[in-house]
N, CA, C, O and the ligand as a Tripos MOL2 file, in Angstrom:
@<TRIPOS>MOLECULE
protein
  249   247    63     0     0
PROTEIN
NO_CHARGES

@<TRIPOS>ATOM
      1 N           7.4400   -7.5960   -7.3630 N.3       1 MET1
      2 CA          6.0020   -7.7290   -7.5800 C.3       1 MET1
      3 C           5.2950   -6.4060   -7.3210 C.2       1 MET1
      4 O           5.3480   -5.8560   -6.2210 O.2       1 MET1
      5 N           4.6540   -5.9250   -8.3300 N.am      2 PHE2
      6 CA          3.9580   -4.6510   -8.1930 C.3       2 PHE2
      7 C           2.4440   -4.8710   -8.2010 C.2       2 PHE2
      8 O           1.9340   -5.7790   -8.8570 O.2       2 PHE2
      9 N           1.7560   -4.0320   -7.4680 N.am      3 THR3
     10 CA          0.3140   -4.0150   -7.5480 C.3       3 THR3
     11 C          -0.1280   -2.5610   -7.5200 C.2       3 THR3
     12 O           0.6500   -1.6620   -7.1990 O.2       3 THR3
     13 N          -1.3730   -2.3540   -7.8570 N.am      4 GLN4
     14 CA         -1.8810   -0.9850   -7.8860 C.3       4 GLN4
     15 C          -2.9820   -0.8170   -6.8640 C.2       4 GLN4
     16 O          -3.8850   -1.6480   -6.7650 O.2       4 GLN4
     17 N          -2.9060    0.2560   -6.1070 N.am      5 ILE5
     18 CA         -4.0130    0.5870   -5.2150 C.3       5 ILE5
     19 C          -4.4480    2.0100   -5.5210 C.2       5 ILE5
     20 O          -3.7120    2.7840   -6.1340 O.2       5 ILE5
     21 N          -5.6330    2.3350   -5.0930 N.am      6 ASN6
     22 CA         -6.0880    3.7050   -5.2620 C.3       6 ASN6
     23 C          -5.7010    4.5130   -4.0370 C.2       6 ASN6
     24 O          -5.8640    4.0630   -2.9030 O.2       6 ASN6
     25 N          -5.1910    5.7040   -4.2780 N.am      7 CYS7
     26 CA         -4.8240    6.5860   -3.1830 C.3       7 CYS7
     27 C          -6.0470    6.8240   -2.2840 C.2       7 CYS7
     28 O          -7.1230    7.1690   -2.7710 O.2       7 CYS7
     29 N          -5.8720    6.6360   -0.9670 N.am      8 PRO8
     30 CA         -7.0050    6.8610   -0.0570 C.3       8 PRO8
     31 C          -7.4110    8.3280    0.0080 C.2       8 PRO8
     32 O          -8.4860    8.6570    0.5090 O.2       8 PRO8
     33 N          -6.5770    9.1800   -0.4830 N.am      9 ASN9
     34 CA         -6.8360   10.6220   -0.4060 C.3       9 ASN9
     35 C          -7.4470   11.1770   -1.6860 C.2       9 ASN9
     36 O          -8.4410   11.9010   -1.6330 O.2       9 ASN9
     37 N          -6.8550   10.8390   -2.8500 N.am     10 CYS10
     38 CA         -7.3130   11.4360   -4.1090 C.3      10 CYS10
     39 C          -7.7560   10.3860   -5.1240 C.2      10 CYS10
     40 O          -8.1270   10.7200   -6.2490 O.2      10 CYS10
     41 N          -7.7160    9.1050   -4.7190 N.am     11 GLN11
     42 CA         -8.2120    7.9980   -5.5540 C.3      11 GLN11
     43 C          -7.3780    7.7570   -6.7950 C.2      11 GLN11
     44 O          -7.7850    6.9960   -7.6730 O.2      11 GLN11
     45 N          -6.2360    8.3800   -6.8850 N.am     12 GLN12
     46 CA         -5.3890    8.1390   -8.0460 C.3      12 GLN12
     47 C          -4.6790    6.8020   -7.8860 C.2      12 GLN12
     48 O          -4.2140    6.4880   -6.7910 O.2      12 GLN12
     49 N          -4.5830    5.9990   -8.9590 N.am     13 PRO13
     50 CA         -3.8840    4.7210   -8.8510 C.3      13 PRO13
     51 C          -2.4040    4.9050   -8.5530 C.2      13 PRO13
     52 O          -1.7370    5.7540   -9.1440 O.2      13 PRO13
     53 N          -1.9050    4.1020   -7.6310 N.am     14 ILE14
     54 CA         -0.4950    4.1700   -7.2620 C.3      14 ILE14
     55 C           0.0950    2.7740   -7.4080 C.2      14 ILE14
     56 O          -0.4530    1.8040   -6.8840 O.2      14 ILE14
     57 N           1.2190    2.6760   -8.1240 N.am     15 ALA15
     58 CA          1.9040    1.3940   -8.2460 C.3      15 ALA15
     59 C           2.8070    1.2150   -7.0380 C.2      15 ALA15
     60 O           3.6430    2.0710   -6.7490 O.2      15 ALA15
     61 N           2.6390    0.1030   -6.3330 N.am     16 ILE16
     62 CA          3.4830   -0.1590   -5.1770 C.3      16 ILE16
     63 C           4.1300   -1.5260   -5.3000 C.2      16 ILE16
     64 O           3.5490   -2.4610   -5.8500 O.2      16 ILE16
     65 N           5.3280   -1.6240   -4.7840 N.am     17 ASN17
     66 CA          6.0270   -2.8940   -4.7110 C.3      17 ASN17
     67 C           5.6410   -3.5680   -3.3920 C.2      17 ASN17
     68 O           6.0120   -3.0980   -2.3160 O.2      17 ASN17
     69 N           4.9030   -4.6550   -3.4830 N.am     18 VAL18
     70 CA          4.3410   -5.2800   -2.2800 C.3      18 VAL18
     71 C           5.4360   -5.7420   -1.3250 C.2      18 VAL18
     72 O           5.3270   -5.5650   -0.1110 O.2      18 VAL18
     73 N           6.4720   -6.3220   -1.8680 N.am     19 LYS19
     74 CA          7.5540   -6.8140   -1.0160 C.3      19 LYS19
     75 C           8.1740   -5.6910   -0.2070 C.2      19 LYS19
     76 O           8.4370   -5.8430    0.9860 O.2      19 LYS19
     77 N           8.4080   -4.5540   -0.8670 N.am     20 ARG20
     78 CA          9.0080   -3.4160   -0.1740 C.3      20 ARG20
     79 C           8.0370   -2.8350    0.8290 C.2      20 ARG20
     80 O           8.4290   -2.3980    1.9110 O.2      20 ARG20
     81 N           6.7690   -2.8320    0.4650 N.am     21 LEU21
     82 CA          5.7550   -2.3030    1.3670 C.3      21 LEU21
     83 C           5.7160   -3.1160    2.6590 C.2      21 LEU21
     84 O           5.7050   -2.5580    3.7560 O.2      21 LEU21
     85 N           5.6950   -4.4360    2.5140 N.am     22 VAL22
     86 CA          5.6500   -5.3170    3.6750 C.3      22 VAL22
     87 C           6.9300   -5.1750    4.5010 C.2      22 VAL22
     88 O           6.9200   -5.3360    5.7220 O.2      22 VAL22
     89 N           8.0210   -4.8740    3.8160 N.am     23 ALA23
     90 CA          9.2890   -4.7140    4.5190 C.3      23 ALA23
     91 C           9.3590   -3.3950    5.2790 C.2      23 ALA23
     92 O          10.3010   -3.1630    6.0360 O.2      23 ALA23
     93 N           8.3620   -2.5300    5.0800 N.am     24 GLY24
     94 CA          8.3220   -1.3000    5.8640 C.3      24 GLY24
     95 C           8.5140   -0.0340    5.0540 C.2      24 GLY24
     96 O           8.4370    1.0690    5.5960 O.2      24 GLY24
     97 N           8.7640   -0.1800    3.7570 N.am     25 ASP25
     98 CA          8.9160    1.0070    2.9220 C.3      25 ASP25
     99 C           7.5770    1.7100    2.7310 C.2      25 ASP25
    100 O           6.5160    1.1010    2.8620 O.2      25 ASP25
    101 N           7.6450    2.9830    2.4250 N.am     26 SER26
    102 CA          6.4230    3.7150    2.1220 C.3      26 SER26
    103 C           6.5180    4.2810    0.7130 C.2      26 SER26
    104 O           7.6060    4.4690    0.1690 O.2      26 SER26
    105 N           5.3620    4.5460    0.1430 N.am     27 PHE27
    106 CA          5.3020    5.0700   -1.2150 C.3      27 PHE27
    107 C           4.4950    6.3520   -1.2080 C.2      27 PHE27
    108 O           3.6020    6.5330   -0.3800 O.2      27 PHE27
    109 N           4.8170    7.2420   -2.1390 N.am     28 SER28
    110 CA          4.1100    8.5140   -2.1920 C.3      28 SER28
    111 C           3.1830    8.5510   -3.3920 C.2      28 SER28
    112 O           3.5220    8.0740   -4.4750 O.2      28 SER28
    113 N           2.0000    9.1300   -3.1800 N.am     29 CYS29
    114 CA          1.0700    9.3350   -4.2680 C.3      29 CYS29
    115 C           1.5910   10.4590   -5.1540 C.2      29 CYS29
    116 O           2.0190   11.5060   -4.6660 O.2      29 CYS29
    117 N           1.5480   10.2240   -6.4720 N.am     30 LYS30
    118 CA          2.0350   11.2620   -7.3800 C.3      30 LYS30
    119 C           1.0510   12.4240   -7.4670 C.2      30 LYS30
    120 O           1.4240   13.5420   -7.8220 O.2      30 LYS30
    121 N          -0.2000   12.1480   -7.1400 N.am     31 GLY31
    122 CA         -1.2270   13.1770   -7.2620 C.3      31 GLY31
    123 C          -1.2280   14.1490   -6.1000 C.2      31 GLY31
    124 O          -1.3110   15.3610   -6.2950 O.2      31 GLY31
    125 N          -1.1330   13.6040   -4.8600 N.am     32 CYS32
    126 CA         -1.2870   14.4780   -3.7010 C.3      32 CYS32
    127 C          -0.1750   14.2950   -2.6830 C.2      32 CYS32
    128 O          -0.2160   14.8960   -1.6090 O.2      32 CYS32
    129 N           0.8200   13.4710   -3.0040 N.am     33 SER33
    130 CA          1.9620   13.2450   -2.1190 C.3      33 SER33
    131 C           1.5950   12.5680   -0.8070 C.2      33 SER33
    132 O           2.3620   12.6140    0.1550 O.2      33 SER33
    133 N           0.4210   11.9380   -0.7670 N.am     34 ALA34
    134 CA          0.0630   11.1890    0.4300 C.3      34 ALA34
    135 C           1.0120   10.0070    0.5840 C.2      34 ALA34
    136 O           1.4560    9.4090   -0.3950 O.2      34 ALA34
    137 N           1.3060    9.6920    1.8300 N.am     35 LYS35
    138 CA          2.2120    8.5830    2.0920 C.3      35 LYS35
    139 C           1.4120    7.2940    2.2180 C.2      35 LYS35
    140 O           0.4440    7.2170    2.9740 O.2      35 LYS35
    141 N           1.8340    6.2850    1.4660 N.am     36 ILE36
    142 CA          1.1790    4.9860    1.5110 C.3      36 ILE36
    143 C           2.1110    4.0030    2.1810 C.2      36 ILE36
    144 O           3.1980    3.7310    1.6710 O.2      36 ILE36
    145 N           1.7000    3.4650    3.3200 N.am     37 SER37
    146 CA          2.5130    2.4560    3.9840 C.3      37 SER37
    147 C           1.6310    1.6180    4.8900 C.2      37 SER37
    148 O           0.5010    1.9950    5.1980 O.2      37 SER37
    149 N           2.1600    0.4740    5.3150 N.am     38 LEU38
    150 CA          1.3890   -0.3930    6.1990 C.3      38 LEU38
    151 C           1.3060    0.1900    7.5980 C.2      38 LEU38
    152 O           0.4370   -0.1960    8.3800 O.2      38 LEU38
    153 N           2.2010    1.1160    7.9220 N.am     39 ALA39
    154 CA          2.2430    1.6440    9.2790 C.3      39 ALA39
    155 C           1.4130    2.9180    9.4230 C.2      39 ALA39
    156 O           1.0780    3.3160   10.5380 O.2      39 ALA39
    157 N           1.0850    3.5480    8.3190 N.am     40 GLY40
    158 CA          0.4300    4.8510    8.3810 C.3      40 GLY40
    159 C          -1.0690    4.7660    8.4750 C.2      40 GLY40
    160 O          -1.6330    3.6930    8.6890 O.2      40 GLY40
    161 N          -1.7090    5.8970    8.3150 N.am     41 GLU41
    162 CA         -3.1640    5.9320    8.4150 C.3      41 GLU41
    163 C          -3.8400    5.2620    7.2260 C.2      41 GLU41
    164 O          -5.0370    4.9740    7.2690 O.2      41 GLU41
    165 N          -3.0840    5.0180    6.1770 N.am     42 SER42
    166 CA         -3.6330    4.3610    4.9970 C.3      42 SER42
    167 C          -3.5400    2.8430    5.0990 C.2      42 SER42
    168 O          -3.8640    2.1330    4.1480 O.2      42 SER42
    169 N          -3.0920    2.3400    6.2670 N.am     43 SER43
    170 CA         -2.8040    0.9110    6.3860 C.3      43 SER43
    171 C          -4.0150    0.0460    6.0730 C.2      43 SER43
    172 O          -3.8650   -1.0260    5.4860 O.2      43 SER43
    173 N          -5.2070    0.4820    6.4480 N.am     44 ASN44
    174 CA         -6.4030   -0.3180    6.1680 C.3      44 ASN44
    175 C          -6.6240   -0.4700    4.6740 C.2      44 ASN44
    176 O          -6.8950   -1.5640    4.1790 O.2      44 ASN44
    177 N          -6.5040    0.6360    3.9690 N.am     45 VAL45
    178 CA         -6.7010    0.6080    2.5220 C.3      45 VAL45
    179 C          -5.6260   -0.2440    1.8580 C.2      45 VAL45
    180 O          -5.9060   -1.0440    0.9650 O.2      45 VAL45
    181 N          -4.4140   -0.0580    2.3070 N.am     46 VAL46
    182 CA         -3.3020   -0.8050    1.7170 C.3      46 VAL46
    183 C          -3.4540   -2.2940    2.0000 C.2      46 VAL46
    184 O          -3.2710   -3.1250    1.1100 O.2      46 VAL46
    185 N          -3.7880   -2.6230    3.2410 N.am     47 THR47
    186 CA         -3.9260   -4.0340    3.5960 C.3      47 THR47
    187 C          -5.0230   -4.7040    2.7920 C.2      47 THR47
    188 O          -4.8670   -5.8350    2.3320 O.2      47 THR47
    189 N          -6.1190   -4.0120    2.6280 N.am     48 LYS48
    190 CA         -7.2150   -4.5630    1.8210 C.3      48 LYS48
    191 C          -6.7570   -4.8080    0.3920 C.2      48 LYS48
    192 O          -6.9920   -5.8770   -0.1710 O.2      48 LYS48
    193 N          -6.1090   -3.8230   -0.1820 N.am     49 ALA49
    194 CA         -5.6770   -3.9330   -1.5670 C.3      49 ALA49
    195 C          -4.6800   -5.0600   -1.7430 C.2      49 ALA49
    196 O          -4.7480   -5.8270   -2.7030 O.2      49 ALA49
    197 N          -3.7620   -5.1460   -0.8120 N.am     50 VAL50
    198 CA         -2.7340   -6.1800   -0.9130 C.3      50 VAL50
    199 C          -3.3250   -7.5530   -0.6660 C.2      50 VAL50
    200 O          -2.9520   -8.5170   -1.3350 O.2      50 VAL50
    201 N          -4.2330   -7.6540    0.2770 N.am     51 ASN51
    202 CA         -4.8590   -8.9410    0.5560 C.3      51 ASN51
    203 C          -5.6150   -9.4560   -0.6470 C.2      51 ASN51
    204 O          -5.5990  -10.6530   -0.9340 O.2      51 ASN51
    205 N          -6.2680   -8.5640   -1.3430 N.am     52 SER52
    206 CA         -7.0390   -8.9810   -2.5050 C.3      52 SER52
    207 C          -6.1160   -9.4100   -3.6350 C.2      52 SER52
    208 O          -6.5350  -10.1030   -4.5620 O.2      52 SER52
    209 N          -4.8870   -9.0020   -3.5540 N.am     53 PHE53
    210 CA         -3.9290   -9.3210   -4.6100 C.3      53 PHE53
    211 C          -3.0360  -10.4900   -4.2060 C.2      53 PHE53
    212 O          -2.7630  -11.3750   -5.0160 O.2      53 PHE53
    213 N          -2.5940  -10.4930   -2.9850 N.am     54 GLU54
    214 CA         -1.6900  -11.4970   -2.4760 C.3      54 GLU54
    215 C          -1.9190  -11.6710   -0.9880 C.2      54 GLU54
    216 O          -2.5970  -10.8510   -0.3690 O.2      54 GLU54
    217 N          -1.3760  -12.7050   -0.4140 N.am     55 LYS55
    218 CA         -1.5220  -12.8860    1.0260 C.3      55 LYS55
    219 C          -0.2870  -12.3750    1.7800 C.2      55 LYS55
    220 O          -0.1150  -12.6310    2.9710 O.2      55 LYS55
    221 N           0.5420  -11.6660    1.0710 N.am     56 VAL56
    222 CA          1.8050  -11.2020    1.6410 C.3      56 VAL56
    223 C           1.5820  -10.3270    2.8750 C.2      56 VAL56
    224 O           2.3420  -10.3950    3.8410 O.2      56 VAL56
    225 N           0.5410   -9.5140    2.8310 N.am     57 ALA57
    226 CA          0.3180   -8.5690    3.9130 C.3      57 ALA57
    227 C           0.0910   -9.2790    5.2390 C.2      57 ALA57
    228 O           0.3770   -8.7190    6.2970 O.2      57 ALA57
    229 N          -0.4160  -10.4910    5.1950 N.am     58 ALA58
    230 CA         -0.6760  -11.2210    6.4320 C.3      58 ALA58
    231 C           0.6050  -11.4160    7.2150 C.2      58 ALA58
    232 O           0.5930  -11.4550    8.4450 O.2      58 ALA58
    233 N           1.6910  -11.5360    6.5110 N.am     59 GLN59
    234 CA          2.9730  -11.7560    7.1980 C.3      59 GLN59
    235 C           3.4320  -10.5270    7.9480 C.2      59 GLN59
    236 O           4.2190  -10.6260    8.8900 O.2      59 GLN59
    237 N           2.9510   -9.3840    7.5420 N.am     60 ALA60
    238 CA          3.3840   -8.1420    8.1700 C.3      60 ALA60
    239 C           2.6660   -7.9010    9.4880 C.2      60 ALA60
    240 O           3.0430   -7.0010   10.2380 O.2      60 ALA60
    241 N           1.6510   -8.6780    9.7780 N.am     61 LYS61
    242 CA          0.8570   -8.4480   10.9820 C.3      61 LYS61
    243 C           1.3950   -9.1930   12.1810 C.2      61 LYS61
    244 O           0.8820   -9.0480   13.2900 O.2      61 LYS61
    245 N           2.4180   -9.9830   11.9690 N.am     62 HIS62
    246 CA          2.9360  -10.7760   13.0800 C.3      62 HIS62
    247 C           3.6690   -9.9170   14.0760 C.2      62 HIS62
    248 O           4.1710  -10.4260   15.0780 O.2      62 HIS62
    249 ZN         -3.2880   10.9090   -3.6930 Zn       63 ZN63
@<TRIPOS>BOND
     1     1     2 1
     2     2     3 1
     3     3     4 2
     4     3     5 am
     5     5     6 1
     6     6     7 1
     7     7     8 2
     8     7     9 am
     9     9    10 1
    10    10    11 1
    11    11    12 2
    12    11    13 am
    13    13    14 1
    14    14    15 1
    15    15    16 2
    16    15    17 am
    17    17    18 1
    18    18    19 1
    19    19    20 2
    20    19    21 am
    21    21    22 1
    22    22    23 1
    23    23    24 2
    24    23    25 am
    25    25    26 1
    26    26    27 1
    27    27    28 2
    28    27    29 am
    29    29    30 1
    30    30    31 1
    31    31    32 2
    32    31    33 am
    33    33    34 1
    34    34    35 1
    35    35    36 2
    36    35    37 am
    37    37    38 1
    38    38    39 1
    39    39    40 2
    40    39    41 am
    41    41    42 1
    42    42    43 1
    43    43    44 2
    44    43    45 am
    45    45    46 1
    46    46    47 1
    47    47    48 2
    48    47    49 am
    49    49    50 1
    50    50    51 1
    51    51    52 2
    52    51    53 am
    53    53    54 1
    54    54    55 1
    55    55    56 2
    56    55    57 am
    57    57    58 1
    58    58    59 1
    59    59    60 2
    60    59    61 am
    61    61    62 1
    62    62    63 1
    63    63    64 2
    64    63    65 am
    65    65    66 1
    66    66    67 1
    67    67    68 2
    68    67    69 am
    69    69    70 1
    70    70    71 1
    71    71    72 2
    72    71    73 am
    73    73    74 1
    74    74    75 1
    75    75    76 2
    76    75    77 am
    77    77    78 1
    78    78    79 1
    79    79    80 2
    80    79    81 am
    81    81    82 1
    82    82    83 1
    83    83    84 2
    84    83    85 am
    85    85    86 1
    86    86    87 1
    87    87    88 2
    88    87    89 am
    89    89    90 1
    90    90    91 1
    91    91    92 2
    92    91    93 am
    93    93    94 1
    94    94    95 1
    95    95    96 2
    96    95    97 am
    97    97    98 1
    98    98    99 1
    99    99   100 2
   100    99   101 am
   101   101   102 1
   102   102   103 1
   103   103   104 2
   104   103   105 am
   105   105   106 1
   106   106   107 1
   107   107   108 2
   108   107   109 am
   109   109   110 1
   110   110   111 1
   111   111   112 2
   112   111   113 am
   113   113   114 1
   114   114   115 1
   115   115   116 2
   116   115   117 am
   117   117   118 1
   118   118   119 1
   119   119   120 2
   120   119   121 am
   121   121   122 1
   122   122   123 1
   123   123   124 2
   124   123   125 am
   125   125   126 1
   126   126   127 1
   127   127   128 2
   128   127   129 am
   129   129   130 1
   130   130   131 1
   131   131   132 2
   132   131   133 am
   133   133   134 1
   134   134   135 1
   135   135   136 2
   136   135   137 am
   137   137   138 1
   138   138   139 1
   139   139   140 2
   140   139   141 am
   141   141   142 1
   142   142   143 1
   143   143   144 2
   144   143   145 am
   145   145   146 1
   146   146   147 1
   147   147   148 2
   148   147   149 am
   149   149   150 1
   150   150   151 1
   151   151   152 2
   152   151   153 am
   153   153   154 1
   154   154   155 1
   155   155   156 2
   156   155   157 am
   157   157   158 1
   158   158   159 1
   159   159   160 2
   160   159   161 am
   161   161   162 1
   162   162   163 1
   163   163   164 2
   164   163   165 am
   165   165   166 1
   166   166   167 1
   167   167   168 2
   168   167   169 am
   169   169   170 1
   170   170   171 1
   171   171   172 2
   172   171   173 am
   173   173   174 1
   174   174   175 1
   175   175   176 2
   176   175   177 am
   177   177   178 1
   178   178   179 1
   179   179   180 2
   180   179   181 am
   181   181   182 1
   182   182   183 1
   183   183   184 2
   184   183   185 am
   185   185   186 1
   186   186   187 1
   187   187   188 2
   188   187   189 am
   189   189   190 1
   190   190   191 1
   191   191   192 2
   192   191   193 am
   193   193   194 1
   194   194   195 1
   195   195   196 2
   196   195   197 am
   197   197   198 1
   198   198   199 1
   199   199   200 2
   200   199   201 am
   201   201   202 1
   202   202   203 1
   203   203   204 2
   204   203   205 am
   205   205   206 1
   206   206   207 1
   207   207   208 2
   208   207   209 am
   209   209   210 1
   210   210   211 1
   211   211   212 2
   212   211   213 am
   213   213   214 1
   214   214   215 1
   215   215   216 2
   216   215   217 am
   217   217   218 1
   218   218   219 1
   219   219   220 2
   220   219   221 am
   221   221   222 1
   222   222   223 1
   223   223   224 2
   224   223   225 am
   225   225   226 1
   226   226   227 1
   227   227   228 2
   228   227   229 am
   229   229   230 1
   230   230   231 1
   231   231   232 2
   232   231   233 am
   233   233   234 1
   234   234   235 1
   235   235   236 2
   236   235   237 am
   237   237   238 1
   238   238   239 1
   239   239   240 2
   240   239   241 am
   241   241   242 1
   242   242   243 1
   243   243   244 2
   244   243   245 am
   245   245   246 1
   246   246   247 1
   247   247   248 2
@<TRIPOS>SUBSTRUCTURE
     1 MET1         2 RESIDUE 1 A MET
     2 PHE2         6 RESIDUE 1 A PHE
     3 THR3        10 RESIDUE 1 A THR
     4 GLN4        14 RESIDUE 1 A GLN
     5 ILE5        18 RESIDUE 1 A ILE
     6 ASN6        22 RESIDUE 1 A ASN
     7 CYS7        26 RESIDUE 1 A CYS
     8 PRO8        30 RESIDUE 1 A PRO
     9 ASN9        34 RESIDUE 1 A ASN
    10 CYS10       38 RESIDUE 1 A CYS
    11 GLN11       42 RESIDUE 1 A GLN
    12 GLN12       46 RESIDUE 1 A GLN
    13 PRO13       50 RESIDUE 1 A PRO
    14 ILE14       54 RESIDUE 1 A ILE
    15 ALA15       58 RESIDUE 1 A ALA
    16 ILE16       62 RESIDUE 1 A ILE
    17 ASN17       66 RESIDUE 1 A ASN
    18 VAL18       70 RESIDUE 1 A VAL
    19 LYS19       74 RESIDUE 1 A LYS
    20 ARG20       78 RESIDUE 1 A ARG
    21 LEU21       82 RESIDUE 1 A LEU
    22 VAL22       86 RESIDUE 1 A VAL
    23 ALA23       90 RESIDUE 1 A ALA
    24 GLY24       94 RESIDUE 1 A GLY
    25 ASP25       98 RESIDUE 1 A ASP
    26 SER26      102 RESIDUE 1 A SER
    27 PHE27      106 RESIDUE 1 A PHE
    28 SER28      110 RESIDUE 1 A SER
    29 CYS29      114 RESIDUE 1 A CYS
    30 LYS30      118 RESIDUE 1 A LYS
    31 GLY31      122 RESIDUE 1 A GLY
    32 CYS32      126 RESIDUE 1 A CYS
    33 SER33      130 RESIDUE 1 A SER
    34 ALA34      134 RESIDUE 1 A ALA
    35 LYS35      138 RESIDUE 1 A LYS
    36 ILE36      142 RESIDUE 1 A ILE
    37 SER37      146 RESIDUE 1 A SER
    38 LEU38      150 RESIDUE 1 A LEU
    39 ALA39      154 RESIDUE 1 A ALA
    40 GLY40      158 RESIDUE 1 A GLY
    41 GLU41      162 RESIDUE 1 A GLU
    42 SER42      166 RESIDUE 1 A SER
    43 SER43      170 RESIDUE 1 A SER
    44 ASN44      174 RESIDUE 1 A ASN
    45 VAL45      178 RESIDUE 1 A VAL
    46 VAL46      182 RESIDUE 1 A VAL
    47 THR47      186 RESIDUE 1 A THR
    48 LYS48      190 RESIDUE 1 A LYS
    49 ALA49      194 RESIDUE 1 A ALA
    50 VAL50      198 RESIDUE 1 A VAL
    51 ASN51      202 RESIDUE 1 A ASN
    52 SER52      206 RESIDUE 1 A SER
    53 PHE53      210 RESIDUE 1 A PHE
    54 GLU54      214 RESIDUE 1 A GLU
    55 LYS55      218 RESIDUE 1 A LYS
    56 VAL56      222 RESIDUE 1 A VAL
    57 ALA57      226 RESIDUE 1 A ALA
    58 ALA58      230 RESIDUE 1 A ALA
    59 GLN59      234 RESIDUE 1 A GLN
    60 ALA60      238 RESIDUE 1 A ALA
    61 LYS61      242 RESIDUE 1 A LYS
    62 HIS62      246 RESIDUE 1 A HIS
    63 ZN63       249 GROUP 0 **** ****
């Protein structure tokens, strides 16, 4: 399952696999190489984006 979020750094759309993200994987922005993950500083942006798409992120908060 893929969803798209905007890079918190350069606003470029990034395709992320939600399942892998919740499992702890991180993704890199193609525009600025920012790291997107639930554990990093982008976690708020990612959580919001994922929540609006699926409720999967809620499971990662346990
Ligand atoms: Zn970026």
